[in-house]
C-alpha positions as CSV (number, residue, x, y, z in Angstrom):
1,M,119.8,9.0,0.4
2,R,116.8,6.8,0.3
3,E,116.4,4.2,-2.5
4,E,112.9,4.8,-3.7
5,R,112.1,6.9,-6.7
6,I,111.1,10.5,-6.3
7,T,107.9,11.6,-8.0
8,V,107.7,15.2,-9.2
9,H,104.9,17.4,-10.5
10,I,105.9,20.6,-12.4
11,A,103.7,23.8,-12.5
12,D,104.6,26.5,-14.9
13,D,102.7,28.5,-17.5
14,H,105.4,28.0,-20.2
15,Q,105.3,24.6,-21.9
16,I,108.8,25.1,-23.3
17,L,110.2,25.4,-19.7
18,I,108.3,22.4,-18.5
19,D,109.7,20.4,-21.4
20,G,113.2,21.6,-20.6
21,I,112.9,20.6,-16.9
22,I,111.5,17.2,-17.9
23,A,114.4,16.7,-20.2
24,V,116.9,17.5,-17.4
25,L,115.1,15.2,-14.9
26,K,115.0,12.3,-17.4
27,T,118.8,12.2,-16.9
28,E,118.3,11.2,-13.3
29,E,117.1,7.6,-12.9
30,M,115.6,8.0,-9.4
31,I,113.3,10.9,-10.4
32,D,109.9,10.4,-12.2
33,V,107.8,13.3,-13.5
34,V,104.2,12.3,-12.8
35,G,102.4,15.3,-14.2
36,Y,102.5,19.0,-15.0
37,S,100.2,22.0,-14.8
38,L,100.0,25.2,-16.8
39,D,98.0,27.3,-14.3
40,G,97.4,27.5,-10.6
41,H,93.9,26.0,-10.6
42,S,95.2,23.0,-12.4
43,V,97.9,22.5,-9.8
44,I,95.3,22.4,-7.0
45,N,92.9,20.2,-9.0
46,W,95.7,17.7,-9.8
47,F,96.8,17.3,-6.2
48,N,93.2,16.9,-5.1
49,E,93.2,13.6,-7.0
50,N,96.9,12.7,-7.2
51,S,100.1,12.9,-5.2
52,A,103.7,13.6,-5.8
53,D,106.7,13.8,-3.5
54,I,107.8,17.2,-4.8
55,L,106.0,20.1,-6.5
56,V,108.1,22.4,-8.6
57,L,106.0,25.6,-8.6
58,D,106.3,28.7,-10.7
59,I,105.2,31.9,-9.0
60,G,103.8,33.8,-12.0
61,M,101.0,31.7,-13.3
62,P,97.6,32.6,-14.8
63,K,94.2,32.0,-13.0
64,L,96.0,31.5,-9.6
65,D,99.6,32.5,-9.0
66,G,102.0,30.4,-7.0
67,I,101.6,32.4,-3.8
68,D,97.8,31.7,-3.8
69,V,98.5,28.0,-4.6
70,L,100.7,27.8,-1.6
71,R,98.1,29.5,0.6
72,S,95.4,27.1,-0.7
73,F,97.5,24.1,0.2
74,Q,98.5,25.5,3.6
75,N,94.8,26.4,4.4
76,N,93.7,22.9,3.5
77,G,96.6,21.2,5.4
78,N,97.9,19.3,2.4
79,L,100.9,21.3,1.4
80,P,103.3,19.1,-0.7
81,N,107.1,19.5,-0.5
82,T,107.4,22.5,-2.7
83,I,110.3,24.1,-4.6
84,V,109.5,27.5,-5.9
85,L,110.7,28.2,-9.4
86,T,110.7,31.9,-10.5
87,S,112.3,34.6,-12.6
88,Y,112.3,36.8,-9.5
89,N,114.8,36.8,-6.7
90,D,113.3,39.5,-4.4
91,V,114.1,38.7,-0.8
92,K,110.6,39.7,0.4
93,L,109.2,37.1,-2.0
94,I,111.6,34.5,-0.7
95,K,110.6,35.2,2.9
96,E,106.9,35.1,1.9
97,V,107.0,31.7,0.2
98,L,109.1,30.3,3.1
99,K,106.4,31.4,5.6
100,L,103.9,29.6,3.4
101,G,105.8,26.4,3.7
102,A,108.0,26.2,0.6
103,K,111.2,24.2,1.2
104,G,113.2,25.4,-1.8
105,F,113.7,28.4,-4.0
106,I,115.5,28.5,-7.3
107,T,115.6,30.9,-10.2
108,K,114.8,29.9,-13.7
109,V,118.2,30.9,-14.9
110,S,119.8,28.4,-12.5
111,A,117.2,25.6,-12.9
112,G,119.1,23.6,-15.4
113,E,122.1,23.2,-13.0
114,S,120.3,23.0,-9.7
115,I,116.9,21.4,-10.2
116,I,118.1,17.8,-9.6
117,E,120.0,18.7,-6.5
118,A,117.1,20.8,-5.2
119,I,114.6,17.9,-5.6
120,K,116.9,15.4,-3.9
121,T,117.6,17.9,-1.0
122,V,114.0,18.8,-0.4
123,Y,113.0,15.1,-0.7
124,E,115.3,14.5,2.3
125,D,113.3,17.2,4.2
126,E,116.0,19.9,4.0
127,M,115.9,23.4,2.7
128,Y,117.4,24.3,-0.7
129,F,118.4,27.6,-2.3
130,S,120.1,27.9,-5.6
131,H,123.5,29.7,-5.5
132,D,122.3,33.0,-6.8
133,I,119.4,33.1,-4.3
134,R,121.8,32.2,-1.4
135,N,124.0,35.2,-2.3
136,K,120.9,37.4,-2.6
137,I,119.8,36.4,0.9
138,V,123.2,37.1,2.4
139,N,123.5,40.5,0.8
140,S,120.0,41.5,1.8
141,F,120.5,41.9,5.5
142,T,122.1,45.3,5.6
143,G,122.6,46.1,1.9
144,K,126.1,44.7,2.2
145,K,127.8,41.3,2.8
146,V,127.2,39.9,6.2
147,T,128.5,37.0,8.2
148,E,127.6,33.4,7.5
149,E,126.4,33.2,11.0
150,A,123.7,35.9,10.4
151,Y,122.6,34.0,7.3
152,F,122.5,30.7,9.1
153,K,120.4,32.1,12.0
154,E,117.9,33.7,9.7
155,Y,117.2,30.8,7.4
156,F,118.6,27.6,9.1
157,G,117.6,27.7,12.7
158,M,118.2,30.0,15.7
159,L,121.4,28.6,17.0
160,S,123.4,30.3,19.7
161,E,126.8,31.7,18.9
162,R,128.4,28.8,20.8
163,E,126.2,26.3,19.0
164,Y,127.2,27.7,15.7
165,E,130.9,27.6,16.6
166,I,130.5,23.9,17.5
167,L,128.6,23.2,14.3
168,K,131.4,24.6,12.2
169,L,134.0,22.5,14.0
170,I,131.9,19.4,13.6
171,A,131.7,20.1,9.9
172,E,135.5,20.5,9.8
173,E,135.7,16.9,11.4
174,Y,136.8,17.9,14.9
175,G,136.1,15.3,17.5
176,N,134.5,16.1,20.9
177,K,137.8,16.5,22.7
178,E,139.3,18.7,20.0
179,I,136.2,20.9,20.1
180,A,136.3,21.0,23.9
181,D,140.0,22.0,23.8
182,S,139.5,24.6,21.1
183,L,136.6,26.3,22.9
184,H,138.0,25.7,26.5
185,I,134.8,23.8,27.6
186,S,134.2,20.2,28.8
187,T,133.4,17.3,26.5
188,G,130.1,16.9,28.4
189,T,129.2,20.5,27.5
190,V,130.1,19.7,23.9
191,E,127.8,16.7,23.9
192,T,124.9,18.8,25.3
193,H,125.4,21.5,22.6
194,K,125.5,18.8,19.9
195,K,122.2,17.3,21.1
196,N,120.6,20.8,21.1
197,I,121.9,21.5,17.6
198,M,120.6,18.2,16.2
199,T,117.2,18.9,17.8
200,K,117.0,22.3,16.2
201,L,118.1,21.2,12.8
202,G,116.3,17.9,12.7
203,V,119.3,15.7,12.0
204,K,120.2,12.4,13.8
205,N,124.0,12.5,14.2
206,A,127.2,14.4,13.8
207,V,127.6,13.1,10.2
208,G,124.2,14.6,9.5
209,L,125.3,17.9,10.9
210,A,128.4,18.0,8.8
211,I,126.4,17.1,5.6
212,Y,123.8,19.7,6.5
213,V,126.4,22.5,6.8
214,V,128.4,21.5,3.7
215,K,125.2,21.2,1.6
216,H,124.2,24.8,2.5
217,K,127.7,26.1,1.9
218,L,128.0,27.5,5.4
219,I,131.7,26.6,5.5
220,D,134.3,27.0,2.8
């Protein structure tokens, strides 16, 4: 984790919720709230003149809702790192905000316990979903529980089956030779797969891969 402080702007149409989030964030020394907005137009206007590392954005706001705010930022090419905060956990909505460039999605009921982790994770340029959202995504594929692999491929990069196998072994602290022996492949092949995985996930080393998987709870 980098040492500099993380600046955050909060956008929600309920002052009481904003005050609650600010109170939670004040318990974290490395996070500074640098402003808040009560409607969509105010969010855009604020970012036209200011900047923040993270935008915590409610979907259901007056004047301009969160979806339109994201579209505006995307169209203007100045989309901040955004965590969507909402009362809704509809999978179609989740997919829509991800396509519009949001990097995190948490429900208001989970905000108190997940907002700090979400901000730190998105600040490190990684995706974040609160636990209830993560379960909703998994259960949405076929109306029943599906494998972690399907969840991973949909939301965390299109890895091949073999790459996914290797990623899990890396996260379980297997070395190259142990991975090779387990999968009956050469250590050179393991290295090639690891390089491909790191490229797809945007991490720099095997430790980064392990942290990535553990953070997103893709292994037990």
